[in-house]
C-alpha positions in Angstrom: -25.6 -144.0 171.7 -25.6 -144.8 168.0 -24.3 -142.3 165.4 -27.8 -141.7 164.0 -29.3 -141.2 167.5 -26.5 -138.7 168.3 -26.9 -136.8 165.1 -30.7 -136.5 165.5 -30.5 -135.4 169.1 -27.7 -132.9 168.5 -29.5 -131.4 165.4 -32.8 -131.2 167.4 -31.0 -129.5 170.3 -29.2 -126.9 168.1 -32.5 -126.1 166.2 -34.4 -125.8 169.5 -31.8 -123.4 170.8 -32.3 -121.2 167.7 -36.1 -121.4 168.2 -35.9 -120.4 171.9 -33.8 -117.4 171.1 -36.1 -116.4 168.3 -39.1 -116.5 170.7 -37.5 -114.9 173.7 -35.3 -112.2 172.1 -38.1 -109.6 171.8 -35.7 -106.8 171.1 -33.9 -108.7 168.3 -30.5 -108.2 170.0 -29.2 -111.6 168.8 -28.7 -112.4 165.1 -29.4 -116.1 164.5 -27.8 -117.9 161.6 -28.6 -121.6 161.4 -26.9 -123.4 158.5 -27.4 -127.2 158.8 -26.0 -128.2 162.1 -24.0 -125.0 162.7 -25.6 -122.2 164.7 -23.9 -118.8 164.8 -25.3 -116.2 167.2 -24.1 -112.7 166.8 -24.4 -110.6 170.0 -23.0 -107.3 171.3 -20.3 -109.5 173.0 -19.3 -111.3 169.8 -20.2 -114.4 168.0 -21.2 -117.7 169.6 -20.8 -120.8 167.5 -22.6 -124.1 168.3 -22.1 -127.2 166.2 -22.2 -131.0 166.5 -19.0 -133.0 166.5 -20.0 -136.4 165.3 -16.6 -138.2 165.9 -16.7 -137.2 169.6 -20.5 -137.3 169.9 -20.5 -133.9 171.4 -21.9 -130.4 170.9 -19.2 -127.8 170.8 -19.7 -124.2 171.9 -17.4 -121.3 171.3 -18.4 -118.4 173.5 -17.0 -114.9 173.2 -17.4 -114.5 176.9 -16.3 -117.8 178.5 -14.4 -119.6 175.7 -14.8 -123.1 174.2 -16.8 -126.0 175.7 -17.5 -129.6 174.7 -20.8 -131.1 175.8 -21.6 -134.8 175.9 -25.2 -136.1 176.4 -25.3 -137.6 180.0 -28.3 -138.3 182.1 -30.6 -136.4 179.8 -28.5 -133.2 179.7 -25.7 -131.8 177.5 -22.9 -131.5 180.0 -19.3 -130.3 179.9 -16.5 -132.3 181.4 -16.9 -130.1 184.5 -20.6 -131.0 184.6 -21.8 -127.6 183.5 -25.0 -127.7 181.4 -25.0 -126.2 177.9 -28.3 -124.5 178.8 -26.9 -123.1 182.0 -24.1 -121.4 180.1 -26.4 -120.1 177.4 -29.0 -118.9 180.0 -26.3 -117.0 182.0 -24.5 -115.4 179.0 -27.5 -114.6 176.8 -29.8 -113.7 179.6 -32.5 -116.0 178.2 -34.3 -118.9 179.8 -33.3 -122.1 178.1 -33.7 -124.4 181.1 -37.5 -124.0 181.5 -38.3 -123.8 177.8 -36.1 -126.5 176.3 -37.9 -129.5 174.7 -37.1 -131.8 171.8 
């Protein structure tokens, strides 16, 4: 994947995550702060940080529940080295449905 393709895909993914949370978080329990390609999500459990890492061509997630992850785009999914999907982690920890609603 070329650098420009990666940047576009990562930025679209991060923006889509913010949009999904905004639509599904009816009780406004998650504070969303999207600044460029860095997304901070403040929850009762702490702050999640998602950002793109261009040199590694990965999206990085820091979770207050499960810790840090690095996700590479493989076979149409953002997957960790242990083959865990970014959206699986976010769905489980934030109790929102990213898998069925994600589109870029």
